[in-house]
C-alpha positions as CSV (number, residue, x, y, z in Angstrom):
1,M,-47.2,-176.8,75.3
2,Q,-48.6,-173.3,75.4
3,L,-48.1,-170.7,78.1
4,T,-50.2,-167.6,78.8
5,A,-48.9,-164.1,79.3
6,E,-49.6,-164.5,83.0
7,T,-47.2,-167.4,83.3
8,I,-44.5,-165.5,81.4
9,A,-45.0,-162.5,83.8
10,K,-44.5,-164.9,86.7
11,Y,-41.3,-166.2,85.2
12,E,-40.0,-162.7,84.6
13,M,-40.7,-161.7,88.2
14,E,-39.8,-164.9,90.1
15,A,-37.8,-167.3,87.9
16,P,-36.3,-165.5,84.9
17,E,-34.0,-168.4,84.1
18,L,-37.1,-170.4,83.0
19,L,-37.5,-167.9,80.1
20,D,-34.6,-169.8,78.4
21,A,-37.0,-172.7,77.9
22,V,-39.7,-170.6,76.2
23,S,-40.1,-170.0,72.5
24,S,-42.9,-169.0,70.1
25,G,-44.3,-170.4,66.8
26,E,-47.5,-172.5,67.2
27,A,-48.6,-169.9,69.7
28,E,-47.2,-166.6,71.1
29,F,-45.5,-168.5,74.0
30,I,-44.7,-172.2,73.9
31,M,-42.2,-174.5,75.6
32,K,-39.2,-175.3,73.5
33,R,-38.8,-178.8,72.1
34,D,-35.6,-180.8,72.2
35,P,-34.5,-181.1,68.6
36,V,-33.3,-184.7,69.2
37,T,-36.1,-186.1,71.3
38,D,-38.9,-183.7,70.0
39,V,-40.2,-183.4,73.6
40,C,-40.2,-180.4,76.0
41,V,-36.7,-179.3,77.0
42,K,-37.9,-179.5,80.6
43,F,-38.8,-183.2,80.3
44,E,-36.1,-184.9,82.2
45,D,-35.9,-188.7,83.0
46,G,-39.7,-189.0,82.9
47,W,-40.3,-185.9,85.1
48,C,-41.2,-182.3,84.4
49,G,-38.2,-180.3,85.6
50,I,-40.3,-177.2,86.3
51,H,-42.8,-179.1,88.4
52,R,-40.0,-180.9,90.3
53,D,-37.8,-177.9,90.9
54,Y,-40.2,-175.0,91.2
55,S,-43.6,-176.6,92.1
56,D,-46.8,-176.8,90.0
57,A,-47.4,-173.1,90.6
58,F,-44.9,-172.4,87.9
59,L,-46.6,-174.7,85.3
60,G,-48.4,-173.0,82.5
61,D,-52.2,-173.7,82.3
62,A,-51.7,-176.2,79.5
63,C,-49.4,-178.3,81.6
64,H,-51.0,-177.7,84.9
65,F,-54.5,-178.7,83.8
66,F,-53.7,-181.5,81.3
67,P,-55.7,-183.6,80.7
68,R,-58.4,-181.7,82.5
69,V,-60.9,-179.3,80.8
70,T,-62.4,-176.5,82.8
71,R,-65.4,-174.5,81.6
72,A,-67.9,-172.1,83.2
73,L,-71.6,-172.1,83.0
74,G,-72.4,-168.8,84.6
75,S,-70.9,-168.9,88.1
76,T,-70.7,-172.7,88.0
77,V,-67.2,-174.0,87.1
78,I,-67.0,-177.5,85.8
79,T,-63.8,-179.5,85.3
80,G,-63.9,-182.6,83.2
81,S,-61.2,-184.5,81.4
82,T,-60.1,-185.7,78.0
83,L,-58.9,-189.3,77.3
84,S,-55.6,-187.9,76.2
85,C,-53.7,-189.2,79.3
86,P,-53.3,-193.0,79.5
87,E,-54.1,-193.2,83.2
88,T,-57.1,-190.9,82.8
89,A,-58.3,-193.0,79.9
90,R,-57.9,-196.2,82.1
91,L,-60.0,-194.6,84.9
92,M,-62.7,-193.2,82.6
93,L,-63.1,-196.3,80.5
94,Y,-62.6,-199.0,83.1
95,G,-63.2,-197.3,86.5
96,Q,-66.4,-197.0,88.5
97,D,-68.4,-193.7,88.7
98,S,-65.6,-192.0,86.8
99,L,-68.0,-189.6,85.0
100,A,-70.2,-188.6,88.0
101,F,-70.3,-185.0,89.2
102,A,-68.5,-184.3,92.5
103,E,-68.2,-181.1,94.4
104,R,-64.7,-179.7,94.9
105,T,-62.9,-176.6,95.9
106,E,-60.5,-175.5,93.1
107,I,-57.1,-174.4,94.2
108,R,-56.4,-172.9,90.8
109,T,-58.6,-172.0,87.8
110,P,-57.3,-171.3,84.3
111,Y,-56.2,-167.7,83.6
112,S,-58.7,-167.6,80.7
113,L,-62.0,-169.2,81.6
114,R,-64.7,-169.0,79.0
115,N,-68.4,-168.8,80.0
116,Y,-70.5,-171.2,77.9
117,L,-73.9,-170.3,79.4
118,P,-76.2,-169.1,76.6
119,A,-78.2,-165.9,77.0
120,G,-81.7,-166.6,78.2
121,L,-80.7,-169.9,80.0
122,S,-80.2,-170.4,83.7
123,E,-77.3,-172.4,85.1
124,E,-79.7,-175.0,86.4
125,G,-81.5,-175.2,83.1
126,A,-78.2,-175.7,81.2
127,L,-77.0,-178.4,83.6
128,S,-80.3,-180.2,83.2
129,V,-79.9,-180.3,79.5
130,H,-76.3,-181.6,79.8
131,A,-77.4,-184.2,82.3
132,A,-80.1,-185.4,80.0
133,M,-77.6,-185.9,77.2
134,M,-75.3,-187.8,79.5
135,S,-78.2,-190.0,80.6
136,V,-79.0,-190.9,77.0
137,A,-75.4,-191.8,76.4
138,G,-75.3,-193.9,79.5
139,D,-78.5,-195.9,78.8
140,E,-77.3,-199.5,79.2
141,T,-80.5,-200.9,77.6
142,I,-79.3,-199.7,74.1
143,T,-76.0,-199.8,72.2
144,A,-73.6,-196.9,72.3
145,E,-74.2,-196.5,68.5
146,H,-78.0,-196.1,69.0
147,A,-77.4,-193.8,71.9
148,L,-75.3,-191.6,69.6
149,M,-78.1,-191.5,67.0
150,R,-80.6,-190.6,69.7
151,L,-78.3,-187.7,70.7
152,S,-78.0,-186.7,67.1
153,A,-81.8,-186.6,66.7
154,V,-82.3,-184.6,69.9
155,A,-79.6,-182.2,69.1
156,R,-81.0,-181.5,65.7
157,A,-84.4,-181.0,67.1
158,L,-83.1,-178.6,69.7
159,E,-81.5,-176.5,67.0
160,M,-85.0,-175.6,65.8
161,Q,-86.0,-174.2,69.3
162,P,-85.0,-171.1,71.1
163,V,-82.3,-171.8,73.7
164,A,-84.6,-170.8,76.6
165,A,-86.9,-173.7,75.7
166,W,-84.2,-176.4,75.8
167,P,-84.7,-177.5,79.4
168,D,-88.3,-178.3,78.8
169,A,-87.9,-179.5,75.2
170,T,-85.0,-181.9,75.9
171,P,-86.9,-184.5,77.9
172,L,-89.8,-184.3,75.5
173,Y,-87.6,-185.0,72.5
174,V,-85.8,-187.8,74.3
175,S,-89.1,-189.5,75.0
176,M,-90.0,-189.6,71.3
177,V,-86.6,-189.7,69.8
178,D,-86.6,-193.1,68.0
179,G,-89.2,-191.9,65.6
180,R,-86.9,-189.1,64.4
181,I,-83.9,-191.3,63.5
182,P,-83.8,-191.9,59.7
183,D,-82.8,-195.2,58.1
184,A,-79.1,-195.7,57.4
185,Q,-77.7,-195.0,54.0
186,P,-74.5,-197.0,53.8
187,Q,-71.8,-196.7,51.3
188,S,-69.2,-199.4,50.6
189,T,-66.4,-196.8,50.9
190,D,-67.2,-195.6,54.4
191,M,-64.5,-197.6,56.2
192,V,-61.9,-196.5,53.7
193,Y,-63.0,-192.9,54.0
194,I,-62.6,-193.0,57.8
195,V,-58.9,-193.9,57.3
196,Q,-58.5,-191.4,54.6
197,A,-60.1,-188.6,56.7
198,L,-57.9,-189.5,59.7
199,H,-54.8,-189.6,57.6
200,G,-55.6,-186.3,56.0
201,L,-56.1,-184.6,59.3
202,A,-52.9,-186.1,60.7
203,R,-50.8,-185.0,57.7
204,G,-52.4,-181.6,57.9
205,G,-50.7,-181.0,61.2
206,V,-47.1,-180.3,62.1
207,N,-44.9,-183.5,62.5
208,P,-47.6,-186.1,63.2
209,R,-46.5,-188.3,66.1
210,A,-45.1,-191.8,65.3
211,R,-47.5,-193.4,67.7
212,L,-50.5,-191.8,65.9
213,M,-49.2,-192.9,62.5
214,Q,-48.7,-196.4,63.7
215,V,-52.5,-196.6,64.5
216,V,-53.4,-195.0,61.1
217,N,-51.1,-197.4,59.2
218,A,-52.5,-200.4,61.1
219,M,-56.0,-199.3,60.1
220,A,-54.9,-198.9,56.5
221,T,-53.2,-202.3,56.4
222,M,-56.3,-203.9,57.8
223,L,-58.4,-202.5,55.0
224,G,-55.9,-203.1,52.2
225,V,-55.2,-199.4,51.8
226,T,-51.9,-197.8,50.8
227,L,-51.7,-194.2,52.1
228,E,-50.1,-191.7,49.8
229,T,-49.5,-187.9,50.2
230,H,-52.4,-186.9,48.1
231,G,-54.7,-189.9,48.3
232,L,-54.7,-193.7,48.7
233,R,-54.5,-196.9,46.7
234,L,-56.7,-199.9,47.3
235,A,-55.4,-203.4,47.1
236,P,-57.2,-205.9,44.8
237,D,-58.6,-207.7,47.9
238,S,-59.5,-204.4,49.8
239,A,-63.3,-205.0,49.6
240,Q,-62.9,-208.4,51.2
241,K,-60.7,-207.0,53.9
242,V,-63.3,-204.3,54.7
243,L,-65.9,-207.1,55.2
244,V,-63.5,-209.0,57.5
245,A,-62.9,-205.8,59.6
246,M,-66.7,-205.2,59.8
247,A,-67.1,-208.8,61.0
248,R,-64.5,-208.3,63.6
249,M,-66.2,-205.2,64.9
250,R,-69.4,-207.1,65.3
251,V,-67.6,-209.9,67.3
252,Q,-65.9,-207.3,69.5
253,T,-69.2,-205.6,70.2
254,K,-70.2,-207.7,73.3
255,Q,-66.9,-207.0,75.1
256,L,-66.4,-203.4,74.0
257,Q,-69.9,-202.0,74.3
258,P,-69.3,-200.8,77.9
259,I,-66.1,-199.2,76.7
260,L,-67.7,-197.5,73.7
261,Q,-70.5,-196.3,75.9
262,R,-68.1,-194.7,78.3
263,Y,-66.1,-193.3,75.4
264,L,-69.3,-191.6,74.2
265,Q,-70.0,-190.2,77.7
266,A,-66.4,-188.9,77.9
267,Q,-66.8,-187.1,74.6
268,L,-70.0,-185.4,75.9
269,S,-68.5,-184.6,79.2
270,Q,-65.3,-183.0,78.0
271,A,-67.4,-180.9,75.5
272,L,-70.1,-180.0,78.1
273,F,-72.4,-181.0,75.3
274,P,-74.3,-179.4,73.8
275,F,-72.9,-176.1,74.9
276,S,-69.3,-176.3,73.7
277,G,-67.0,-178.5,71.7
278,F,-65.9,-178.7,68.1
279,G,-68.4,-177.1,65.7
280,S,-70.6,-174.0,65.8
281,T,-73.9,-175.8,65.7
282,L,-75.4,-178.7,67.6
283,S,-75.6,-180.9,64.5
284,E,-71.9,-180.1,63.7
285,R,-70.8,-181.0,67.2
286,I,-72.7,-184.3,67.4
287,T,-71.4,-185.2,63.9
288,I,-67.8,-184.7,64.9
289,I,-68.4,-186.8,68.0
290,G,-70.0,-189.4,65.9
291,V,-67.2,-189.6,63.4
292,R,-64.6,-189.7,66.2
293,F,-66.6,-192.6,67.7
294,A,-66.6,-194.5,64.3
295,T,-62.9,-193.8,64.0
296,V,-62.2,-195.3,67.4
297,K,-64.4,-198.3,66.7
298,L,-62.6,-199.0,63.4
299,A,-59.2,-198.5,65.0
300,L,-60.1,-201.1,67.8
301,A,-60.8,-203.6,65.0
302,T,-57.0,-203.7,64.4
303,L,-56.8,-205.5,67.7
304,P,-57.7,-209.2,68.4
305,E,-61.4,-210.1,68.8
306,M,-60.9,-210.2,72.6
307,P,-58.5,-207.2,73.1
308,E,-56.6,-206.6,76.3
309,P,-57.5,-203.4,78.2
310,T,-54.0,-202.0,77.8
311,E,-54.3,-202.2,74.1
312,V,-57.8,-200.7,74.1
313,I,-56.5,-197.8,76.2
314,R,-53.5,-197.4,73.9
315,I,-55.7,-197.0,70.8
316,I,-58.2,-194.7,72.4
317,Q,-55.6,-192.5,74.2
318,T,-53.5,-192.2,71.0
319,L,-56.5,-191.0,68.9
320,A,-57.8,-188.8,71.7
321,R,-54.4,-187.1,72.1
322,F,-54.7,-186.1,68.4
323,M,-58.4,-185.5,67.8
324,D,-59.0,-183.7,71.1
325,H,-56.3,-181.2,70.3
326,L,-57.0,-180.2,66.8
327,A,-56.8,-176.4,66.3
328,D,-60.3,-176.0,64.8
329,P,-63.0,-178.0,63.0
330,T,-62.7,-176.4,59.6
331,L,-60.8,-179.2,57.8
332,S,-62.8,-181.9,59.7
333,L,-66.1,-180.4,58.7
334,Q,-65.0,-180.0,55.1
335,I,-64.1,-183.7,54.9
336,Y,-67.4,-184.7,56.6
337,H,-69.4,-182.6,54.2
338,E,-67.7,-184.2,51.2
339,T,-68.4,-187.7,52.6
340,G,-72.0,-186.8,53.5
341,W,-71.5,-187.7,57.2
342,L,-73.2,-184.5,58.3
343,R,-76.5,-186.1,57.3
344,E,-78.0,-188.3,59.9
345,A,-78.7,-191.2,57.5
346,R,-75.1,-191.3,56.5
347,L,-73.8,-190.9,60.0
348,R,-76.0,-193.8,61.1
349,A,-74.5,-196.0,58.4
350,L,-71.0,-194.9,59.4
351,L,-71.6,-196.0,63.0
352,M,-72.9,-199.4,61.8
353,E,-75.9,-198.9,64.1
């Protein structure tokens, strides 16, 4: 977990003994890892030793706010959450009104708080655009997959307009969106490419977690794929296994649609979409959200046709813990460009919409 210079200064002034637990490497200041357990050296018997012995005031921003995400739109500060924490995932996926806005007084804000309000747009206008996107994602009259394609079409249309026009243009585009969605262009290799892409991203990091690799390997086994360092091998019956996995996803749809819908809303919420998130353009951002959605949907197919909530949470939290904390989108976008998923017709096929 990273620490900021401000936290280091606090340690130097008030608790210099805590500096023994600080190292560097992945960032300028990070908490040391125990070489045996590979977890933070201050993680003791299920508790954070710093929080227990010194109070949360001595936690670095990364630890204090996890899994919360705090961003500013002008003077408005918005705190959302990722699905990276199991309990947060449970509340967001199965709780009531877990994605609704609520007023609160922050006791602490991050030392570094980026303002995502574009020039030429008011706070009210920006919030109205975000609210419209969340409304599309939460439309219970359509599937989560179709909602995602609507979001994709609206986002790509907004890219063609000046930012100042977004508050007025968004409801107009939403009202006519279905006519802008292209027909799907499926490829028989899509499911296999999802696993290959996830495996490539996981192996591109430092020491991928065993829990993540368990999910990746379960997906590979389901599709008859053997993962190798520089590629993969398909079993003779891989094509049949892909069809079985697709059939299972269709059977799971009725039970999991509310969960997939909330997953989509959570992705938009944590990114304050369309104003931040992975990618530098709206089309890149919605594509990354779309591929993550398809990855989660495929991973859930490794579970029984009527999966238990605890298992659904385990899958989604494990993938979120990895995908929500990637350093940057460069490798992801390279993979998605090569597979064609940056194009709407290919993305629609990937989602099995």
